[in-house]
DSSP file (Angstrom, degrees, kcal/mol; ACC not computed):
  #  RESIDUE AA STRUCTURE BP1 BP2  ACC     N-H-->O    O-->H-N    N-H-->O    O-->H-N    TCO  KAPPA ALPHA  PHI   PSI    X-CA   Y-CA   Z-CA
    1    1 A M              0   0    0      0, 0.0    31,-2.0     0, 0.0     2,-0.4   0.000 360.0 360.0 360.0 147.5  100.7  122.6  111.7
    2    2 A K  E     -ab  32 102A   0     99,-2.7   101,-2.9    29,-0.2     2,-0.4  -0.995 360.0-168.5-137.3 129.6  103.3  125.2  112.7
    3    3 A F  E     -ab  33 103A   0     29,-2.7    31,-1.9    -2,-0.4     2,-0.4  -0.961   5.3-175.3-113.7 132.8  103.2  127.9  115.4
    4    4 A T  E     -ab  34 104A   0     99,-2.3   101,-2.8    -2,-0.4     2,-0.6  -0.993  11.2-156.0-126.1 125.8  105.9  130.6  115.6
    5    5 A V  E     -ab  35 105A   0     29,-2.8    31,-3.3    -2,-0.4     2,-0.7  -0.893   6.2-164.9 -98.1 120.5  105.9  133.1  118.4
    6    6 A V  E     +ab  36 106A   0     99,-2.8   101,-2.8    -2,-0.6     2,-0.4  -0.929  19.1 175.4-106.8 114.2  107.7  136.3  117.3
    7    7 A A  E     -ab  37 107A   0     29,-2.2    31,-3.0    -2,-0.7     2,-0.5  -0.963  31.0-130.8-129.5 133.4  108.4  138.3  120.5
    8    8 A V  E    S+a   38   0A   0     99,-2.4    31,-0.2    -2,-0.4    29,-0.1  -0.690  76.7  28.9 -79.0 128.4  110.3  141.4  121.2
    9    9 A G  S    S-     0   0    0     29,-3.7     2,-0.4    -2,-0.5    29,-0.2   0.013  81.3 -97.6 103.0 151.9  112.7  141.0  124.1
   10   10 A K        -     0   0    0     27,-0.1     2,-0.4    -2,-0.0   125,-0.1  -0.838  33.3-116.0-104.1 139.0  114.7  138.2  125.5
   11   11 A L        +     0   0    0     -2,-0.4    -2,-0.0     1,-0.2    26,-0.0  -0.609  38.0 170.7 -72.1 128.9  113.6  136.2  128.5
   12   12 A K        +     0   0    0     -2,-0.4     2,-0.2     5,-0.0    -1,-0.2   0.802  49.1  78.0-107.9 -43.8  116.1  136.8  131.3
   13   13 A E  S >> S-     0   0    0      1,-0.1     4,-1.8     4,-0.0     3,-0.6  -0.487  75.8-132.8 -76.4 140.4  114.6  135.3  134.4
   14   14 A R  H 3> S+     0   0    0      1,-0.2     4,-3.1     2,-0.2     5,-0.2   0.847 102.9  60.0 -60.5 -38.3  114.9  131.5  134.8
   15   15 A F  H 3> S+     0   0    0      1,-0.2     4,-2.0     2,-0.2    -1,-0.2   0.858 106.7  46.8 -65.1 -33.4  111.2  131.1  135.8
   16   16 A W  H <> S+     0   0    0     -3,-0.6     4,-2.5     2,-0.2     5,-0.2   0.930 113.4  48.7 -68.7 -45.2  110.0  132.6  132.5
   17   17 A V  H  X S+     0   0    0     -4,-1.8     4,-2.5     1,-0.2    -2,-0.2   0.925 113.3  47.4 -59.2 -46.4  112.4  130.5  130.5
   18   18 A D  H  X S+     0   0    0     -4,-3.1     4,-2.2     2,-0.2    -1,-0.2   0.912 111.1  50.7 -63.8 -43.6  111.3  127.3  132.3
   19   19 A A  H  X S+     0   0    0     -4,-2.0     4,-1.8    -5,-0.2    -2,-0.2   0.935 113.3  44.9 -61.0 -46.6  107.6  128.1  132.0
   20   20 A C  H  X S+     0   0    0     -4,-2.5     4,-2.6     1,-0.2     5,-0.2   0.912 111.2  53.7 -64.5 -41.3  107.9  128.7  128.2
   21   21 A A  H  X S+     0   0    0     -4,-2.5     4,-2.2    -5,-0.2    -1,-0.2   0.885 106.4  53.6 -61.6 -38.0  110.0  125.6  127.8
   22   22 A E  H  X S+     0   0    0     -4,-2.2     4,-2.1     2,-0.2    -1,-0.2   0.938 112.3  42.1 -63.0 -46.4  107.4  123.5  129.5
   23   23 A Y  H  X S+     0   0    0     -4,-1.8     4,-1.9     2,-0.2    -2,-0.2   0.849 111.7  55.0 -72.6 -31.5  104.6  124.6  127.2
   24   24 A L  H  X S+     0   0    0     -4,-2.6     4,-1.1     2,-0.2    -1,-0.2   0.911 109.8  48.1 -62.7 -40.9  106.8  124.3  124.1
   25   25 A K  H  < S+     0   0    0     -4,-2.2     3,-0.5    -5,-0.2    -2,-0.2   0.920 111.7  49.0 -63.6 -44.5  107.5  120.7  125.1
   26   26 A R  H  < S+     0   0    0     -4,-2.1     4,-0.2     1,-0.2    -1,-0.2   0.819 109.8  53.2 -66.0 -31.2  103.8  120.0  125.6
   27   27 A L  H >X S+     0   0    0     -4,-1.9     4,-2.4     1,-0.2     3,-2.0   0.748  85.4  85.4 -75.6 -24.0  102.9  121.6  122.3
   28   28 A Q  T 3< S+     0   0    0     -4,-1.1    -1,-0.2    -3,-0.5    -2,-0.1   0.815  83.4  55.4 -55.5 -38.4  105.4  119.5  120.2
   29   29 A P  T 34 S+     0   0    0      0, 0.0    -1,-0.3     0, 0.0    -2,-0.1   0.760 118.8  35.4 -64.5 -19.8  103.0  116.5  119.7
   30   30 A Y  T <4 S+     0   0    0     -3,-2.0     2,-0.3     1,-0.3    -2,-0.2   0.807 129.3   0.8-101.2 -37.8  100.4  118.8  118.2
   31   31 A A  S  < S-     0   0    0     -4,-2.4     2,-0.5   -28,-0.0    -1,-0.3  -0.987  70.1-107.2-156.5 139.0  102.4  121.5  116.3
   32   32 A K  E     -a    2   0A   0    -31,-2.0   -29,-2.7    -2,-0.3     2,-0.4  -0.601  51.3-173.5 -65.3 119.9  105.9  122.3  115.5
   33   33 A T  E     +a    3   0A   0     -2,-0.5     2,-0.3   -31,-0.2   -29,-0.2  -0.969  13.7 166.4-128.5 134.7  106.3  125.4  117.7
   34   34 A Q  E     -a    4   0A   0    -31,-1.9   -29,-2.8    -2,-0.4     2,-0.4  -0.961  25.3-137.8-141.7 159.9  109.2  127.8  118.0
   35   35 A V  E     -a    5   0A   0     -2,-0.3     2,-0.6   -31,-0.2   -29,-0.2  -0.979  12.1-165.4-119.9 130.8  109.9  131.2  119.5
   36   36 A R  E     -a    6   0A   0    -31,-3.3   -29,-2.2    -2,-0.4     2,-0.4  -0.968  13.2-150.2-117.0 116.9  111.9  133.8  117.6
   37   37 A E  E     -a    7   0A   0     -2,-0.6     2,-0.4   -31,-0.2   -29,-0.2  -0.708   3.5-155.5 -92.1 135.5  113.1  136.7  119.8
   38   38 A I  E     -a    8   0A   0    -31,-3.0   -29,-3.7    -2,-0.4     2,-0.1  -0.901  28.7-108.9-105.8 133.6  113.6  140.2  118.4
   39   39 A A        -     0   0    0     -2,-0.4     2,-0.3   -31,-0.2    20,-0.1  -0.392  30.9-124.8 -62.4 133.5  116.0  142.5  120.1
   40   40 A D        -     0   0    0     -2,-0.1     2,-0.5   -32,-0.1    -1,-0.1  -0.653  24.9-134.2 -79.8 139.6  114.3  145.3  122.0
   41   41 A I        -     0   0    0     -2,-0.3     5,-0.1    11,-0.2    15,-0.1  -0.803   9.5-126.6-100.9 130.1  115.6  148.7  120.9
   42   42 A D    >   -     0   0    0     -2,-0.5     3,-1.9     1,-0.2     4,-0.5  -0.635  14.5-143.7 -74.5 119.7  116.5  151.4  123.4
   43   43 A P  G > >S+     0   0    0      0, 0.0     5,-3.0     0, 0.0     3,-1.0   0.808  98.6  62.8 -55.9 -29.8  114.6  154.5  122.3
   44   44 A R  G 3 5S+     0   0    0      1,-0.2     3,-0.2     3,-0.2    -2,-0.0   0.766 107.9  43.0 -67.1 -22.8  117.5  156.7  123.4
   45   45 A K  G < 5S+     0   0    0     -3,-1.9    -1,-0.2     1,-0.2    -3,-0.1   0.399 113.9  51.6-100.9   1.5  119.6  155.0  120.7
   46   46 A A  T < 5S-     0   0    0     -3,-1.0    -2,-0.2    -4,-0.5    -1,-0.2   0.209 118.7 -95.8-123.1  14.3  116.9  155.1  118.0
   47   47 A G  T   5S-     0   0    0     -4,-0.4     3,-0.2    -3,-0.2    -3,-0.2   0.739  85.7 -43.8  78.7  21.7  115.9  158.7  118.0
   48   48 A G  S  ><S-     0   0    0     -5,-3.0     4,-2.2    -6,-0.2     5,-0.2  -0.528  85.4 -51.8 114.8 178.4  112.9  158.1  120.4
   49   49 A V  H  > S+     0   0    0      1,-0.2     4,-2.9     2,-0.2     5,-0.2   0.896 130.6  52.4 -60.6 -44.7  110.0  155.7  120.9
   50   50 A D  H  > S+     0   0    0      1,-0.2     4,-2.4     2,-0.2    -1,-0.2   0.910 110.0  49.1 -61.4 -41.7  108.8  155.9  117.3
   51   51 A G  H  > S+     0   0    0      2,-0.2     4,-2.2     1,-0.2    -1,-0.2   0.911 112.9  46.9 -64.0 -41.9  112.3  155.1  116.0
   52   52 A A  H  X S+     0   0    0     -4,-2.2     4,-2.6     2,-0.2     5,-0.2   0.928 112.6  49.6 -65.7 -44.7  112.6  152.2  118.3
   53   53 A R  H  X S+     0   0    0     -4,-2.9     4,-2.4     1,-0.2    61,-0.5   0.884 111.2  49.9 -61.3 -40.0  109.2  150.9  117.5
   54   54 A D  H  X S+     0   0    0     -4,-2.4     4,-2.3    -5,-0.2    -1,-0.2   0.904 111.3  47.9 -67.0 -41.7  109.9  151.2  113.7
   55   55 A K  H  X S+     0   0    0     -4,-2.2     4,-1.9     2,-0.2    -2,-0.2   0.913 113.8  46.9 -66.7 -42.0  113.2  149.3  114.0
   56   56 A E  H  X S+     0   0    0     -4,-2.6     4,-2.6     1,-0.2    -2,-0.2   0.915 111.6  53.0 -61.9 -41.9  111.6  146.5  116.1
   57   57 A G  H  X S+     0   0    0     -4,-2.4     4,-2.7    -5,-0.2    -2,-0.2   0.890 106.5  51.5 -61.6 -40.8  108.7  146.5  113.5
   58   58 A T  H  X S+     0   0    0     -4,-2.3     4,-1.9     1,-0.2    -1,-0.2   0.915 112.1  47.0 -62.7 -41.6  111.2  146.0  110.6
   59   59 A A  H  X S+     0   0    0     -4,-1.9     4,-1.9     2,-0.2    -2,-0.2   0.889 111.6  50.9 -67.8 -38.9  112.8  143.1  112.5
   60   60 A I  H  X S+     0   0    0     -4,-2.6     4,-2.3     1,-0.2    -2,-0.2   0.952 111.2  47.7 -61.7 -49.9  109.4  141.6  113.3
   61   61 A C  H  X S+     0   0    0     -4,-2.7     4,-2.5     1,-0.2    -1,-0.2   0.852 108.5  55.2 -62.1 -34.9  108.3  141.8  109.6
   62   62 A A  H  X S+     0   0    0     -4,-1.9     4,-1.5    -5,-0.2    -1,-0.2   0.901 108.9  47.5 -64.5 -40.5  111.6  140.3  108.5
   63   63 A E  H  X S+     0   0    0     -4,-1.9     4,-0.7     2,-0.2    -2,-0.2   0.909 112.5  48.8 -66.5 -41.5  111.0  137.3  110.7
   64   64 A I  H >X S+     0   0    0     -4,-2.3     3,-1.1     1,-0.2     4,-0.6   0.904 107.1  56.5 -64.1 -40.8  107.5  136.9  109.5
   65   65 A E  H >< S+     0   0    0     -4,-2.5     3,-1.1     1,-0.3    -1,-0.2   0.868 100.6  58.1 -58.5 -37.7  108.7  137.1  105.9
   66   66 A K  H 3< S+     0   0    0     -4,-1.5    -1,-0.3     1,-0.2    -2,-0.2   0.766  99.1  60.7 -62.9 -25.0  111.0  134.2  106.5
   67   67 A L  H << S-     0   0    0     -3,-1.1    -1,-0.2    -4,-0.7    -2,-0.2   0.674 116.9-102.1 -79.8 -17.4  108.0  132.1  107.5
   68   68 A G    X<  -     0   0    0     -3,-1.1     3,-1.6    -4,-0.6    -1,-0.2  -0.101  25.3 -86.3 109.4 152.1  106.4  132.5  104.0
   69   69 A A  T 3  S+     0   0    0      1,-0.3    -1,-0.1    -3,-0.1    -3,-0.1   0.710 120.5  63.5 -65.7 -21.9  103.6  134.5  102.5
   70   70 A D  T 3  S+     0   0    0     -3,-0.1    32,-0.4     2,-0.1    -1,-0.3   0.432  74.6 122.0 -84.5   3.1  101.0  132.0  103.5
   71   71 A T    <   -     0   0    0     -3,-1.6     2,-0.7    -7,-0.2    32,-0.2  -0.476  60.8-137.8 -68.2 129.7  101.7  132.6  107.2
   72   72 A H  E     -c  103   0A   0     30,-2.9    32,-2.5    -2,-0.2     2,-0.5  -0.818  22.3-150.9 -88.7 115.9   98.6  133.7  109.1
   73   73 A V  E     -c  104   0A   0     -2,-0.7    49,-2.3    47,-0.3    50,-1.5  -0.787  14.1-171.8-100.3 125.6   99.8  136.5  111.4
   74   74 A V  E     -cd 105 123A   0     30,-3.3    32,-2.8    -2,-0.5     2,-0.5  -0.967   9.4-157.2-116.4 116.7   98.0  137.1  114.8
   75   75 A L  E     -cd 106 124A   0     48,-2.5    50,-2.6    -2,-0.5     2,-0.6  -0.823  14.9-133.6 -95.1 126.4   99.1  140.2  116.6
   76   76 A L  E     + d   0 125A   0     30,-2.7    32,-0.5    -2,-0.5     2,-0.3  -0.709  43.2 156.9 -78.1 123.3   98.5  140.3  120.4
   77   77 A A  E >   -     0   0A   0     48,-2.6     3,-2.2    -2,-0.6    51,-0.2  -0.996  52.9-126.3-151.4 141.4   97.0  143.7  121.1
   78   78 A I  E 3  S+     0   0A   0     -2,-0.3    50,-0.1     1,-0.3    48,-0.1   0.789 114.1  51.6 -61.4 -26.6   94.9  145.1  123.8
   79   79 A D  E 3  S+     0   0A   0     46,-0.1    -1,-0.3     2,-0.1    47,-0.1   0.255  92.4 107.3 -94.2  13.4   92.4  146.3  121.2
   80   80 A G  E <  S-     0   0A   0     -3,-2.2     2,-0.4    45,-0.2    45,-0.3  -0.129  84.2 -73.3 -80.2-178.2   92.2  142.9  119.6
   81   81 A K  E     - d   0 125A   0     43,-2.2    45,-2.2    46,-0.0     2,-0.4  -0.630  44.8-134.4 -79.1 129.4   89.3  140.4  119.7
   82   82 A E  E     - d   0 126A   0     -2,-0.4     2,-0.4    43,-0.2    45,-0.1  -0.698  27.8-176.5 -82.6 135.5   89.0  138.6  123.0
   83   83 A R        -     0   0    0     43,-0.7     2,-0.0    -2,-0.4    42,-0.0  -0.990  23.0-128.6-133.3 142.7   88.5  134.8  122.7
   84   84 A S     >  -     0   0    0     -2,-0.4     4,-2.5     1,-0.1     5,-0.2  -0.284  40.7 -99.8 -72.1 171.5   87.8  132.1  125.2
   85   85 A S  H  > S+     0   0    0      1,-0.2     4,-2.2     2,-0.2     5,-0.1   0.915 129.0  48.0 -60.4 -41.7   90.1  129.1  125.1
   86   86 A E  H  > S+     0   0    0      1,-0.2     4,-2.6     2,-0.2    -1,-0.2   0.887 110.4  52.3 -65.5 -38.8   87.3  127.2  123.3
   87   87 A G  H  > S+     0   0    0      2,-0.2     4,-2.5     1,-0.2    -2,-0.2   0.885 109.3  48.6 -64.3 -40.0   87.0  130.2  120.9
   88   88 A L  H  X S+     0   0    0     -4,-2.5     4,-2.5     2,-0.2     5,-0.2   0.918 111.8  50.1 -65.4 -43.0   90.7  130.2  120.1
   89   89 A S  H  X S+     0   0    0     -4,-2.2     4,-2.4     1,-0.2    -2,-0.2   0.931 112.6  46.3 -59.7 -46.8   90.6  126.5  119.5
   90   90 A K  H  X S+     0   0    0     -4,-2.6     4,-2.7     2,-0.2    -1,-0.2   0.893 111.0  53.1 -63.8 -40.7   87.6  126.9  117.2
   91   91 A R  H  X S+     0   0    0     -4,-2.5     4,-2.4     2,-0.2    -2,-0.2   0.937 111.0  45.7 -60.6 -47.3   89.3  129.8  115.3
   92   92 A L  H  X S+     0   0    0     -4,-2.5     4,-2.2     2,-0.2    -1,-0.2   0.904 112.5  51.3 -63.3 -41.6   92.4  127.8  114.7
   93   93 A D  H  X S+     0   0    0     -4,-2.4     4,-2.1    -5,-0.2    -2,-0.2   0.923 110.5  49.3 -60.6 -44.6   90.4  124.8  113.6
   94   94 A N  H  X S+     0   0    0     -4,-2.7     4,-1.1     1,-0.2    -2,-0.2   0.906 110.3  50.1 -62.7 -41.8   88.4  127.0  111.1
   95   95 A L  H  <>S+     0   0    0     -4,-2.4     5,-2.5     1,-0.2     3,-0.3   0.883 109.4  51.5 -64.2 -37.3   91.6  128.5  109.7
   96   96 A M  H ><5S+     0   0    0     -4,-2.2     3,-1.9     1,-0.2    -1,-0.2   0.890 105.3  55.4 -66.3 -38.1   93.0  125.1  109.2
   97   97 A L  H 3<5S+     0   0    0     -4,-2.1    -1,-0.2     1,-0.3    -2,-0.2   0.783 104.0  55.8 -63.1 -25.5   89.9  124.0  107.4
   98   98 A Q  T 3<5S-     0   0    0     -4,-1.1    -1,-0.3    -3,-0.3    -2,-0.2   0.374 131.5 -95.9 -86.2   3.5   90.5  127.0  105.1
   99   99 A G  T < 5S+     0   0    0     -3,-1.9     2,-0.3     1,-0.3    -3,-0.2   0.487  79.1 138.9  98.5   3.0   94.0  125.6  104.3
  100  100 A K      < +     0   0    0     -5,-2.5    -1,-0.3    -6,-0.1    -2,-0.1  -0.652   7.6 150.5 -83.1 135.5   96.1  127.5  106.8
  101  101 A S        +     0   0    0     -2,-0.3   -99,-2.7   -31,-0.2     2,-0.5   0.398  54.2  73.3-138.2  -5.8   98.7  125.6  108.6
  102  102 A N  E     +b    2   0A   0    -32,-0.4   -30,-2.9  -101,-0.2     2,-0.4  -0.957  59.3 178.6-120.7 115.9  101.4  128.1  109.4
  103  103 A F  E     -bc   3  72A   0   -101,-2.9   -99,-2.3    -2,-0.5     2,-0.4  -0.942  14.1-165.5-123.5 137.0  100.7  130.7  112.1
  104  104 A A  E     -bc   4  73A   0    -32,-2.5   -30,-3.3    -2,-0.4     2,-0.5  -0.986   5.3-162.4-118.9 131.3  102.8  133.5  113.6
  105  105 A F  E     -bc   5  74A   0   -101,-2.8   -99,-2.8    -2,-0.4     2,-0.5  -0.965  13.0-153.0-112.8 122.7  101.8  135.1  116.9
  106  106 A V  E     -bc   6  75A   0    -32,-2.8   -30,-2.7    -2,-0.5     2,-0.6  -0.844  14.9-174.1-106.3 127.0  103.4  138.5  117.5
  107  107 A I  E     -b    7   0A   0   -101,-2.8   -99,-2.4    -2,-0.5   -30,-0.1  -0.962  22.0-153.7-114.9 111.1  104.1  140.0  120.9
  108  108 A G        -     0   0    0     -2,-0.6     5,-0.2   -32,-0.5  -100,-0.1   0.007  21.9 -83.6 -76.2-176.4  105.4  143.5  120.4
  109  109 A G  B >   -E  112   0B   0      3,-1.0     3,-2.0   -56,-0.1    -1,-0.2  -0.126  50.6 -86.0 -81.2-178.4  107.7  145.6  122.7
  110  110 A S  T 3  S+     0   0    0      1,-0.3     3,-0.1    -2,-0.0    -1,-0.1   0.725 129.3  49.8 -65.2 -21.0  106.7  147.7  125.7
  111  111 A D  T 3  S-     0   0    0      1,-0.4    -1,-0.3   -62,-0.1     2,-0.1   0.186 116.0-113.9-101.8  17.0  105.9  150.6  123.4
  112  112 A G  B <   -E  109   0B   0     -3,-2.0    -3,-1.0   -59,-0.0    -1,-0.4  -0.449  41.6 -60.1  88.1-161.7  103.7  148.6  121.1
  113  113 A V        -     0   0    0     -5,-0.2   -59,-0.1    -2,-0.1   -60,-0.1  -0.823  48.4 -98.8-125.2 162.8  104.3  147.8  117.4
  114  114 A S     >  -     0   0    0    -61,-0.5     4,-1.9    -2,-0.3     3,-0.3  -0.259  34.3-109.7 -73.7 163.2  104.8  149.8  114.3
  115  115 A D  H  > S+     0   0    0      1,-0.2     4,-2.5     2,-0.2     5,-0.2   0.833 119.0  63.1 -61.1 -32.2  102.1  150.5  111.7
  116  116 A E  H  > S+     0   0    0      2,-0.2     4,-1.5     1,-0.2    -1,-0.2   0.906 104.3  45.6 -59.0 -43.4  104.0  148.1  109.4
  117  117 A V  H  > S+     0   0    0     -3,-0.3     4,-1.6     2,-0.2    -2,-0.2   0.925 111.8  51.3 -67.4 -44.7  103.4  145.2  111.8
  118  118 A R  H  < S+     0   0    0     -4,-1.9    -2,-0.2     1,-0.2    -1,-0.2   0.893 109.7  50.6 -60.2 -39.0   99.7  146.1  112.3
  119  119 A K  H  < S+     0   0    0     -4,-2.5    -1,-0.2     1,-0.2    -2,-0.2   0.839 109.7  50.3 -68.4 -32.1   99.2  146.2  108.5
  120  120 A R  H  < S+     0   0    0     -4,-1.5   -47,-0.3    -5,-0.2    -1,-0.2   0.768  90.1  99.4 -78.1 -24.3  100.9  142.7  108.1
  121  121 A A     <  -     0   0    0     -4,-1.6   -47,-0.2     1,-0.1     3,-0.1  -0.384  59.5-157.7 -66.4 136.5   98.7  141.2  110.8
  122  122 A N  S    S-     0   0    0    -49,-2.3     2,-0.3     1,-0.3   -48,-0.2   0.736  77.2  -4.1 -81.6 -26.2   95.7  139.2  109.6
  123  123 A E  E     -d   74   0A   0    -50,-1.5   -48,-2.5     2,-0.0     2,-0.4  -0.986  65.6-123.5-161.1 160.6   94.0  139.6  112.9
  124  124 A L  E     -d   75   0A   0     -2,-0.3   -43,-2.2   -50,-0.2     2,-0.4  -0.915  21.5-164.3-111.4 137.8   94.4  141.0  116.4
  125  125 A L  E     -d   81   0A   0    -50,-2.6   -48,-2.6    -2,-0.4     2,-0.4  -0.973   3.8-163.6-122.2 135.9   94.0  138.9  119.5
  126  126 A S  E     -d   82   0A   0    -45,-2.2   -43,-0.7    -2,-0.4   -48,-0.1  -0.936  23.0-155.9-120.9 142.6   93.5  140.3  123.0
  127  127 A F  S    S-     0   0    0      1,-0.4     3,-0.2    -2,-0.4   -49,-0.1   0.149  71.3 -80.0 -93.7  16.2   93.9  138.6  126.4
  128  128 A G        -     0   0    0    -51,-0.2    -1,-0.4     1,-0.1   -48,-0.1  -0.484  59.5 -57.7 112.5 177.9   91.6  141.3  127.8
  129  129 A P  S    S+     0   0    0      0, 0.0    -1,-0.1     0, 0.0     2,-0.1   0.514  99.1 102.7 -77.5  -3.7   91.8  144.9  128.9
  130  130 A I  S    S-     0   0    0     -3,-0.2     2,-0.6     1,-0.1    -3,-0.2  -0.409  74.8-120.1 -76.1 156.9   94.5  144.2  131.5
  131  131 A T        -     0   0    0     -2,-0.1    -1,-0.1    -4,-0.0     3,-0.0  -0.875  30.2-166.5 -97.9 123.6   98.1  145.0  130.9
  132  132 A L        -     0   0    0     -2,-0.6     2,-0.1     2,-0.0    -5,-0.0  -0.868  28.3-108.8-107.1 141.3  100.4  141.9  131.1
  133  133 A P     >  -     0   0    0      0, 0.0     4,-2.5     0, 0.0     3,-0.3  -0.437  35.8-118.0 -58.6 144.8  104.2  142.0  131.3
  134  134 A H  H  > S+     0   0    0      1,-0.2     4,-1.7     2,-0.2     5,-0.1   0.827 113.7  55.5 -60.8 -32.5  105.5  140.8  127.9
  135  135 A N  H  > S+     0   0    0      2,-0.2     4,-1.6     1,-0.2    -1,-0.2   0.914 110.3  45.3 -64.6 -42.3  107.2  137.8  129.5
  136  136 A L  H  > S+     0   0    0     -3,-0.3     4,-3.0     1,-0.2     5,-0.2   0.890 108.3  56.9 -68.7 -39.5  103.9  136.7  131.1
  137  137 A A  H  X S+     0   0    0     -4,-2.5     4,-2.6     1,-0.2    -1,-0.2   0.880 105.3  52.8 -58.9 -36.7  102.0  137.3  127.8
  138  138 A R  H  X S+     0   0    0     -4,-1.7     4,-2.3    -5,-0.2    -1,-0.2   0.924 110.6  45.9 -65.4 -44.0  104.4  134.9  126.2
  139  139 A V  H  X S+     0   0    0     -4,-1.6     4,-2.5     2,-0.2    -2,-0.2   0.934 113.7  48.9 -63.2 -45.7  103.7  132.2  128.8
  140  140 A V  H  X S+     0   0    0     -4,-3.0     4,-2.7     1,-0.2    -2,-0.2   0.911 110.6  51.4 -62.8 -41.4  100.0  132.8  128.6
  141  141 A L  H  X S+     0   0    0     -4,-2.6     4,-2.4    -5,-0.2    -1,-0.2   0.946 111.3  46.3 -60.3 -48.7  100.1  132.6  124.8
  142  142 A L  H  X S+     0   0    0     -4,-2.3     4,-2.2     1,-0.2    -1,-0.2   0.901 113.2  50.2 -62.4 -40.6  102.0  129.3  124.8
  143  143 A E  H  X S+     0   0    0     -4,-2.5     4,-3.0     1,-0.2    -1,-0.2   0.921 111.0  48.6 -62.3 -43.7   99.6  127.9  127.4
  144  144 A Q  H  X S+     0   0    0     -4,-2.7     4,-2.6     2,-0.2    -2,-0.2   0.852 109.6  51.9 -68.1 -34.2   96.6  128.9  125.4
  145  145 A L  H  X S+     0   0    0     -4,-2.4     4,-1.6     2,-0.2    -1,-0.2   0.919 112.5  46.5 -64.7 -42.2   98.0  127.4  122.2
  146  146 A Y  H  X S+     0   0    0     -4,-2.2     4,-2.1    -5,-0.2    -2,-0.2   0.938 113.4  48.0 -63.2 -47.2   98.6  124.1  124.1
  147  147 A R  H  X S+     0   0    0     -4,-3.0     4,-2.5     1,-0.2    -2,-0.2   0.900 108.4  55.1 -61.8 -40.2   95.1  124.3  125.6
  148  148 A S  H  X S+     0   0    0     -4,-2.6     4,-2.6     1,-0.2    -1,-0.2   0.867 108.2  49.0 -62.0 -35.6   93.5  125.0  122.2
  149  149 A Q  H  X S+     0   0    0     -4,-1.6     4,-1.9     2,-0.2    -1,-0.2   0.891 109.4  51.0 -72.3 -38.5   95.2  121.9  120.8
  150  150 A K  H  <>S+     0   0    0     -4,-2.1     5,-2.8     2,-0.2     4,-0.2   0.927 113.4  46.3 -61.1 -44.9   93.9  119.7  123.7
  151  151 A I  H ><5S+     0   0    0     -4,-2.5     3,-1.6     1,-0.2    -2,-0.2   0.935 110.7  52.4 -62.0 -47.5   90.4  121.1  123.1
  152  152 A S  H 3<5S+     0   0    0     -4,-2.6    -1,-0.2     1,-0.3    -2,-0.2   0.834 111.8  46.1 -59.8 -34.7   90.7  120.5  119.4
  153  153 A H  T 3<5S-     0   0    0     -4,-1.9    -1,-0.3    -5,-0.1    -2,-0.2   0.382 112.7-118.0 -90.5   4.7   91.7  116.9  119.9
  154  154 A G  T < 5 +     0   0    0     -3,-1.6    -3,-0.2    -4,-0.2    -2,-0.1   0.778  66.3 143.2  66.6  27.8   89.0  116.3  122.4
  155  155 A E      < -     0   0    0     -5,-2.8    -1,-0.2    -6,-0.2    -2,-0.1  -0.703  54.9-104.5-100.1 150.8   91.6  115.5  125.1
  156  156 A P        -     0   0    0      0, 0.0     2,-0.7     0, 0.0    -1,-0.1  -0.410  24.2-138.9 -70.7 149.2   91.3  116.4  128.8
  157  157 A Y        -     0   0    0     -2,-0.1     2,-0.3    -6,-0.0   -10,-0.0  -0.943  19.5-137.6-109.2 113.2   93.3  119.3  130.1
  158  158 A H              0   0    0     -2,-0.7     0, 0.0     1,-0.1     0, 0.0  -0.525 360.0 360.0 -75.6 133.3   94.7  118.5  133.5
  159  159 A K              0   0    0     -2,-0.3    -1,-0.1     0, 0.0    -2,-0.0   0.429 360.0 360.0 -87.9 360.0   94.5  121.3  135.9
């Protein structure tokens, strides 16, 4: 199994970097996991918010394309389906039973994602109606992927 997180923006603060590194390390026994960062585009240099969103979207889709046509793309979006940790684990298990083994999880920029990215997504996932900083969303996503693998393998998750 392979997880790729495609995220707009670079982690700058050490505590975000350390938190993500910890969950990436914990995930390795279960799935090859990597993060691919997409440069965030300044709307003032891209002709406005729509232009920046489109340029970021083109870069996101290019990264997904590199992963292969069989990649199952999950876009994190506030209007996506909310799943419990157990529900996420079960969803991934069901997709694997259908032959899926390559997953991309997309975290867009602060102004959202382009229509191109939404069209490429196989499904939308939401962490609820709250707004999370994108750095925190990345940490939560990696933690939930790790937790889903612990659940799937019937292993305890230490609190």
